[in-house]
Each structure stands twice: as C-alpha cells, then as structure tokens.
C-alpha positions in Angstrom: 56.8 -62.9 -40.7 55.1 -60.4 -38.4 51.6 -61.1 -37.1 49.1 -58.2 -37.0 47.1 -57.7 -33.8 44.3 -60.2 -33.6 40.7 -59.1 -33.6 39.4 -62.6 -33.5 40.6 -66.2 -33.9 38.7 -69.3 -34.8 39.9 -72.9 -34.5 39.6 -75.3 -37.5 36.9 -78.1 -37.6 37.5 -80.9 -37.3 40.3 -80.2 -34.7 43.4 -82.2 -34.5 45.2 -82.1 -31.1 48.8 -82.9 -30.3 50.1 -83.8 -26.9 53.6 -84.0 -25.6 54.5 -85.2 -22.1 52.7 -88.2 -20.4 54.0 -88.0 -16.8 52.0 -88.1 -13.5 49.6 -85.4 -14.8 50.0 -85.3 -18.6 48.7 -88.9 -19.1 45.5 -88.1 -17.4 45.1 -84.8 -19.1 45.7 -86.2 -22.6 43.2 -89.1 -21.9 40.4 -86.5 -21.3 40.7 -85.4 -24.9 40.7 -88.9 -26.3 37.5 -89.7 -24.3 36.0 -86.4 -25.7 36.4 -87.9 -29.2 39.3 -85.7 -30.4 41.9 -86.9 -32.9 45.0 -86.9 -30.7 48.6 -87.5 -31.7 51.2 -88.1 -28.9 54.9 -87.9 -28.3 56.9 -88.5 -25.2 60.6 -89.5 -24.7 59.7 -92.9 -23.4 57.1 -94.4 -25.7 56.0 -97.0 -23.1 54.7 -94.1 -21.0 52.2 -93.4 -23.8 51.1 -97.1 -24.4 47.9 -96.6 -22.4 47.0 -93.6 -24.5 47.8 -95.3 -27.7 45.5 -98.2 -26.6 42.8 -95.6 -26.1 43.1 -94.4 -29.8 45.9 -91.9 -29.8 48.4 -91.9 -32.8 52.1 -92.0 -32.2 54.6 -89.5 -33.5 58.4 -89.8 -33.7 59.3 -86.2 -32.7 57.8 -82.9 -31.6 58.1 -81.8 -35.1 56.0 -84.6 -36.4 53.3 -83.8 -33.7 53.2 -80.2 -35.1 52.8 -81.5 -38.6 49.9 -83.6 -37.5 48.0 -81.2 -35.4 46.2 -77.8 -35.1 46.6 -77.2 -31.4 49.5 -78.8 -29.4 49.6 -79.1 -25.7 52.9 -79.7 -23.8 53.6 -80.6 -20.2 57.2 -81.7 -19.6 59.6 -81.4 -16.8 62.2 -78.7 -16.9 62.8 -75.5 -18.7 65.5 -77.2 -20.7 62.9 -79.6 -21.8 60.6 -76.9 -22.9 63.3 -75.2 -24.9 64.1 -78.5 -26.7 60.6 -79.5 -27.4 59.9 -76.0 -29.0 63.1 -74.7 -30.3 65.2 -77.9 -31.0 66.1 -79.0 -34.5 63.1 -81.5 -34.4 61.1 -79.1 -32.2 57.5 -77.9 -32.6 58.5 -74.7 -34.2 60.4 -76.5 -36.8 57.1 -77.8 -38.1 55.1 -74.7 -37.4 52.5 -73.2 -39.8 50.6 -70.0 -39.8 47.7 -70.0 -37.2 49.2 -72.9 -35.4 48.5 -72.8 -31.6 50.6 -74.2 -28.9 49.9 -74.4 -25.2 52.7 -75.1 -22.8 51.3 -76.2 -19.4 54.8 -76.9 -17.9 55.8 -74.7 -15.0 58.8 -72.9 -16.6 60.5 -69.6 -16.8 58.5 -66.5 -17.6 61.3 -65.2 -19.8 61.3 -68.5 -21.8 57.6 -68.2 -22.4 58.0 -64.8 -23.9 60.9 -66.1 -26.1 58.9 -68.9 -27.5 55.9 -66.8 -28.0 57.9 -64.4 -30.0 59.6 -67.1 -32.0 56.2 -68.6 -32.9 54.7 -65.1 -33.8 57.6 -64.5 -36.2 56.2 -67.7 -38.2 52.6 -66.6 -37.8 51.7 -69.0 -35.0 50.7 -68.5 -31.4 51.9 -69.9 -27.9 50.1 -69.7 -24.7 51.9 -70.3 -21.3 49.2 -72.2 -19.3 50.8 -73.9 -16.2 48.3 -75.7 -14.0 47.8 -76.5 -10.3 45.9 -79.4 -8.7 48.3 -82.3 -9.0 47.5 -85.8 -10.0 44.0 -85.6 -8.4 43.1 -82.6 -10.3 44.5 -84.0 -13.5 42.4 -87.1 -13.2 39.3 -85.3 -12.3 39.7 -82.6 -14.9 39.6 -80.1 -12.0 42.8 -78.2 -12.5 43.3 -74.5 -12.1 44.8 -73.2 -15.3 46.6 -70.0 -15.3 47.0 -68.5 -18.8 49.3 -66.0 -20.4 49.1 -64.8 -24.0 46.7 -63.1 -26.6 43.2 -62.9 -25.2 41.7 -63.9 -28.6 43.6 -67.1 -28.6 42.6 -67.8 -24.9 39.0 -67.2 -25.8 39.1 -69.6 -28.7 40.7 -72.3 -26.6 38.4 -72.0 -23.6 36.4 -75.1 -24.7 39.6 -77.1 -24.9 40.9 -75.8 -21.6 37.6 -76.5 -19.9 38.1 -80.1 -20.7 41.2 -80.2 -18.4 40.2 -77.7 -15.6 37.5 -76.2 -13.6 39.2 -72.8 -13.4 40.7 -71.0 -16.4 41.9 -67.4 -15.8 43.6 -65.2 -18.4 46.3 -63.5 -16.5 47.7 -61.2 -19.3 50.5 -61.2 -21.8 52.9 -64.0 -22.5 54.8 -65.0 -19.3 52.0 -63.9 -16.9 50.8 -67.4 -16.6 54.2 -68.5 -15.4 54.4 -65.7 -13.0 50.9 -66.7 -11.5 52.1 -70.2 -11.2 55.2 -69.1 -9.3 52.9 -67.4 -6.9 50.9 -70.5 -6.5 54.0 -72.5 -5.7 55.2 -69.9 -3.0 51.8 -70.5 -1.2 52.1 -74.2 -1.6 55.7 -74.1 0.0 54.6 -72.2 3.0 51.5 -74.3 3.4 53.4 -77.6 3.1 55.8 -76.7 5.8 53.0 -75.6 8.1 51.0 -78.9 7.5 54.1 -81.1 8.1 55.3 -79.3 11.2 51.8 -79.4 12.6 51.6 -83.2 12.1 55.0 -83.7 13.9 54.0 -81.3 16.6 50.7 -83.1 17.1 52.2 -86.4 17.2 54.8 -85.4 19.8 52.1 -83.9 21.9 50.2 -87.2 21.9 47.3 -86.1 19.8 45.1 -88.4 17.6 46.3 -86.9 14.3 43.2 -87.9 12.5 41.0 -86.2 15.1 43.3 -83.2 15.1 43.0 -82.8 11.3 39.2 -83.1 11.4 39.2 -80.0 13.6 41.6 -77.7 11.8 40.3 -78.7 8.4 37.1 -76.9 9.2 38.6 -73.7 10.5 40.9 -70.9 9.3 43.7 -73.4 8.5 41.5 -75.2 5.9 43.4 -75.7 2.6 43.9 -78.2 -0.3 47.0 -79.6 1.3 45.3 -80.5 4.5 42.4 -82.2 2.6 44.5 -84.1 0.0 48.0 -84.6 1.2 47.8 -84.7 5.0 45.8 -88.0 4.8 48.4 -89.4 2.5 51.2 -88.4 4.9 49.4 -90.2 7.8 49.3 -93.4 5.6 53.0 -92.8 4.8 52.1 -92.6 1.1 54.7 -90.5 -0.5 53.8 -91.4 -4.1 54.0 -88.4 -6.4 51.1 -86.2 -7.2 53.9 -83.7 -8.0 57.6 -84.6 -7.8 60.1 -83.1 -5.2 62.5 -82.7 -8.0 60.0 -80.5 -9.9 59.0 -78.6 -7.0 62.6 -77.7 -6.2 62.9 -76.5 -9.8 59.8 -74.3 -9.5 61.0 -72.7 -6.2 64.5 -72.0 -7.9 62.7 -70.3 -10.8 60.7 -68.2 -8.3 63.8 -67.3 -6.4 65.7 -66.3 -9.5 62.7 -64.1 -10.6 62.6 -62.6 -7.2 66.3 -61.7 -7.3 65.8 -60.1 -10.7 63.0 -57.8 -9.2 65.1 -57.0 -6.2 63.0 -59.0 -3.8 63.8 -61.0 -0.8 61.7 -64.1 -0.1 63.2 -65.7 3.0 60.3 -68.1 3.6 60.6 -69.6 0.1 64.3 -69.8 0.4 64.1 -71.8 3.7 61.6 -74.3 2.4 63.7 -74.8 -0.8 66.7 -75.6 1.4 64.7 -78.2 3.3 63.5 -79.8 0.1 67.1 -80.0 -1.1 67.9 -81.9 1.9 64.9 -84.3 1.2 66.3 -84.6 -2.3 69.8 -85.2 -1.1 68.5 -88.2 0.8 67.4 -89.7 -2.4 63.7 -88.7 -2.4 63.5 -86.5 -5.3 61.1 -88.8 -7.2 58.7 -88.9 -4.3 55.7 -86.4 -3.9 55.9 -83.0 -2.4 54.5 -84.4 1.0 57.9 -86.1 1.4 58.9 -82.9 3.0 57.8 -84.7 6.2 60.7 -87.0 5.9 63.1 -84.2 6.1 61.5 -82.7 9.1 61.2 -86.1 10.8 65.0 -86.4 10.4 65.6 -83.0 12.0 63.6 -83.8 15.0 64.6 -87.5 15.2 61.0 -88.6 15.2 58.8 -90.8 12.9 55.0 -90.4 12.8 53.1 -93.6 13.7 49.4 -93.8 13.4 
C-alpha cells in the first residue's frame, strides 16, 4: 500500500498510547502520560521494570505486536539499533500488528538509515513513523524537560506536538525521516567534547590545589557554562556515577556517529579520541555507569583520584 502525501493528520479521540522501553529515562517518560490520564499499554523485556507503571494504571502487553494492536500511537525507547529492529520489524514486532494511520515514535538514539528503513516499511502499510531521539538524561526525563529532535512528515509531527510537549520543553522538527537521528548524533558529539573538558578541568584543578566547588562556581557563570557543568560535575565531586545515561549506550552513539562520518568522507578526530577513552572505561567494567564515569578513566591515566 502506497500512502499519498499528507495534507493534514488528526489523531483519534480518545487516544490510546503504547509504550515500549522502561529504562532509566523511559520509565519516567511513560509515567508522564499515565499522570496526564491517557490509557497506556506497556511492554518491556523485563516485566519487573514496568511494575511501577502497572501500579500507576498502565496495562501490560505480552509483545510489541500486542502493544500495536492496543494502541493508536506507540512510543519506543530501547537500547541499541538491533533492539529497534527487533521491536519494529521482528516476527512479533510493531509493524506485524500495524494498521492504516497508526503512528509510531522511536525515541531511541539509533541509525539514521534504520529510521528511514522502518519509516518506509510502515508507510507501505499505511502507517507513519517519526524518529524522535531525546537529550536531557534522567533529569530531563523526570522533569519533562527533554529536548526532542524529530524526523518525519511535518503533518504527523504537528499532530503529535501535544504528546511530545508532555515529555519535553523543546520539540524541533528537523526534516525528513532520519534527520532526527542525525541531529542527535550532532548532540552527542558536543557532549563528548564537553565531557572530556569538564573531567580534565576537575583533575587539573584538583592537582593544582583548587577548591573544586569554588572553581566550578566561577566557570559555570562564564563562557564555559554548560549543562554538563551544572548537572554532572556536582555528581562527579560526590563520586556519584549512577547512570543518567549509560556509558555502554554512549559508546554505541559515538560509534554510529563515526560510521556516518566515514560514510560521508569526514574525519572526526576529537570524537574518535573520546570514544577510545570511553572504551577503556568500559573495559574496566564501568559500562553500566553514567557518562560522567569518564573521570575514572582519566584518573587512571594520571594516577590520581579526586577527593573533596
């Protein structure tokens, strides 16, 4: 089935929402819809991770296919591109239960090419997919303050803005399918460069004998001001490496960006360096820590440990 170009799109009412993926960010994001009074159906590979949502009133589904059958709009936020492929294109995947005018929103950071492939597969069945990765980590997810970068048909994006606004404070349509993913990769490049700068500044300041809290209070108000300084530097000083975003997932994102850069004939030496440092952190068993755990790798290189 080929879909004619859209001139408008309207969601059904009452609206049924499906949700797949209840990790560090997904569980908070799904909870916002439940608290807004939406009928929500949930699936995740480990049901225990969804128990809190079920207690709040969500319904459980046994597979992504069952989520599709029970929903009008389905949001997904899983781990890796292979997970995205399985959730959408597997035998029990979302598109196995798709119907005309069904809408899917993948908020996983994944491959732009995969976003296009899934969008085309859905359109062949009369349905629509947006790629809408997010930035803001666990704090942004909890506070409904995420930045959402959206690729796909503008009419679908416009129809879904009220839903996307439940999750984020910034919703920007970037263009055609895949463009949301490309934008998120740009975001991850900036984070990679910022994270190494923040961690190195803390190690340098410590070795120089500075009061690190006082140092941060100064540079946070100048040209170095950034989200990482405000949100993750204090965690680092408390040696809090709990994940707002996993090292393993960040390595995945950087790998996708480097693959895309290679395809475009680009050289990104800064990103390649930071990925190598993160791979060392992962090799030391810290893949399930937050991205601020880059400090642990840099401490190892300099044989120093921050103490505050």
